[in-house]
C-alpha positions in Angstrom: 5.2 132.4 100.3 2.3 129.4 99.9 4.2 128.3 103.2 3.9 131.5 105.0 0.7 132.3 104.4 -0.5 128.7 105.9 1.5 129.8 108.7 -0.4 133.3 109.0 -3.6 131.3 108.3 -3.2 128.8 111.6 -2.2 131.5 113.8 -5.4 133.7 112.9 -7.7 130.3 113.6 -6.0 130.0 117.0 -6.4 133.4 118.0 -10.0 133.9 117.3 -11.9 130.6 117.8 -14.8 129.8 115.8 -18.0 131.0 116.6 -19.2 127.0 116.8 -16.5 126.9 120.1 -17.1 129.7 121.8 -20.6 128.8 121.6 -20.0 126.0 123.6 -18.5 127.9 126.4 -19.6 130.7 128.9 -15.9 131.9 130.0 -15.1 135.5 128.9 -11.7 137.3 128.5 -13.0 140.4 130.9 -16.4 139.2 132.6 -15.9 137.3 135.6 -18.4 134.9 135.9 -19.7 132.0 138.3 -18.9 128.1 137.6 -19.1 125.0 139.3 -16.2 122.6 139.6 -16.3 119.2 140.7 -13.9 118.9 143.7 -13.0 115.9 145.5 -15.0 114.3 148.5 -14.7 116.0 151.7 -12.1 118.2 149.8 -14.0 121.1 149.4 -12.9 123.5 152.4 -9.3 122.4 150.8 -9.3 123.7 147.6 -11.4 126.7 148.1 -8.2 127.4 151.0 -5.7 126.9 147.6 -8.1 128.8 145.5 -7.9 131.8 147.5 -3.9 132.1 148.3 -3.9 132.1 144.5 -6.4 135.2 144.1 -9.7 132.9 142.7 -12.9 133.8 144.5 -14.7 131.2 145.9 -18.0 130.5 147.2 -18.5 127.4 149.2 -22.0 127.1 150.6 -21.9 125.7 154.0 -24.7 124.4 156.1 -24.6 123.8 160.1 -25.4 120.4 161.1 -25.5 119.6 164.8 -23.5 116.5 166.3 -23.4 114.3 169.2 -20.2 112.4 169.9 -20.4 110.2 173.5 -20.1 113.3 175.7 -19.5 115.8 173.3 -22.1 117.8 170.9 -21.4 120.8 168.6 -21.9 122.3 165.4 -20.2 121.4 161.9 -20.2 123.0 158.7 -20.6 121.0 156.0 -21.0 121.6 152.0 -25.5 122.1 151.4 -23.3 120.2 148.1 -21.2 117.9 148.3 -18.6 117.3 146.3 -18.8 121.0 144.9 -17.3 124.7 144.8 -18.4 127.7 142.9 -15.5 129.9 141.6 -15.7 133.8 139.7 -12.9 133.7 137.2 -12.2 135.1 133.9 -10.9 132.9 130.8 -7.3 132.6 132.1 -7.9 132.1 135.6 -9.5 128.8 134.2 -6.1 127.1 134.3 -5.5 128.1 137.5 -8.3 126.4 138.8 -8.0 123.2 136.9 -4.4 122.7 138.1 -5.5 122.4 142.0 -4.8 119.1 143.5 -8.5 117.4 144.3 -9.9 119.0 141.2 -11.6 116.9 139.0 -12.5 119.6 136.6 -15.5 121.9 135.8 -18.9 121.0 135.6 -20.2 120.5 132.1 -23.6 120.1 130.5 -22.8 117.8 127.6 -20.1 119.6 126.1 -20.5 123.0 127.5 -19.3 124.9 130.0 -22.1 126.8 131.4 -22.0 129.5 134.1 -23.9 129.7 137.4 -26.1 133.3 137.2 -25.6 135.3 139.7 -29.2 135.3 141.2 -28.7 131.3 141.6 -25.6 131.6 143.6 -27.9 134.2 146.3 -30.0 131.4 146.5 -27.5 129.1 147.2 -26.1 131.5 149.9 -29.7 131.7 151.1 -30.3 127.9 151.3 -27.2 128.0 152.7 -27.9 130.2 156.0 -31.3 128.4 156.3 -31.3 125.0 158.5 -34.9 124.2 158.7 -34.8 121.5 155.9 -32.9 118.9 155.3 -31.3 119.2 151.2 -30.1 116.1 149.2 -28.5 116.1 145.8 -29.6 114.6 142.8 -27.2 113.7 139.6 -29.5 111.8 137.6 -31.4 114.8 136.1 -32.9 112.7 133.4 -34.7 110.5 135.6 -37.0 112.7 137.1 -40.2 114.2 135.4 -40.2 118.1 135.1 -43.1 118.2 137.7 -45.2 121.3 138.5 -43.8 124.7 139.0 -44.6 126.2 142.7 -43.2 129.3 144.6 -43.2 128.9 148.7 -45.6 131.0 150.1 -44.3 131.0 154.0 -41.5 130.7 156.1 -37.8 131.6 155.9 -37.6 130.3 152.1 -41.1 132.5 151.2 -40.1 133.2 147.1 -38.2 130.5 146.1 -39.1 128.7 143.1 -39.3 125.1 142.2 -40.2 121.9 140.9 -43.0 119.1 142.7 -42.5 115.7 141.0 -43.2 112.7 142.3 -40.0 110.7 143.2 -40.0 107.0 144.8 -44.0 107.8 145.2 -43.3 110.8 147.5 -43.8 114.3 147.0 -40.4 116.0 146.3 -39.2 119.4 145.9 -36.8 120.5 143.6 -34.8 123.1 142.5 -32.3 123.3 139.4 -29.4 125.6 138.6 -28.4 126.3 134.7 -24.8 125.6 135.6 -24.9 122.3 137.4 -25.5 118.8 136.4 -27.4 118.1 139.5 -30.0 119.4 141.8 -31.3 120.1 145.0 -34.2 118.3 146.6 -36.0 117.7 149.5 -38.9 115.8 151.2 -39.8 118.7 153.6 -41.4 121.6 151.8 -45.3 120.6 152.1 -48.3 121.5 149.9 -49.7 124.0 152.3 -47.1 125.4 152.2 -46.9 126.3 147.9 -48.7 128.1 145.6 -48.5 127.2 141.9 -47.5 129.0 139.5 -48.7 127.4 136.0 -52.4 128.1 136.5 -52.9 124.6 138.7 -54.2 124.7 142.5 -52.8 123.0 145.4 -55.0 120.0 146.6 -56.2 121.8 149.9 -58.4 124.1 147.8 -61.4 123.4 149.0 -63.2 124.5 145.6 -60.9 124.4 142.3 -62.2 126.3 139.8 -63.6 125.0 135.9 -60.9 123.7 134.2 -57.8 123.7 136.3 -56.3 120.8 138.1 -54.9 119.8 141.0 -50.8 119.2 141.1 -51.5 115.9 142.2 
């Protein structure tokens, strides 16, 4: 009788994980959510095709880059964030993603597998369609200070928010994503093209109000 009770308790604990374990994972049994996946270098398109054949919804943000080789010129589509792919899945599809060739695993923040929010996916789509800025992936997040929250106020990316930080003595515009352990950064956003969102004023403002500070 005691043995039968132990078997029953074990089965229940496997079917109903503790609140602590579920809090570390944003996967949902019924609601499809976006997650970032690490893949092999220059294998992003290959993995995307593999997953689409398995019925998994994928998003690979691409951007156009012109090239010239001898007398030949053209345009290539390269990943906006090299080594990353985004999948929209429910919990039971996670194993399908992980068993694909060239997949290293889901991106985790510490031990937590966090979802990428739909508005962040929309932002990535917007960034991938704009070829005016050159973006670099920064994975050493802890090496950068939080910076000042600003919003681009003109141009094709008007309304996009990010932070200005001092990185290697240069003014750098950075966009962070909740479900990624990397950030996009560019040196090509001028202070004249952003407005601060936390009460600061831009350095180009000729008459800052008393009590306010400049961005840098």
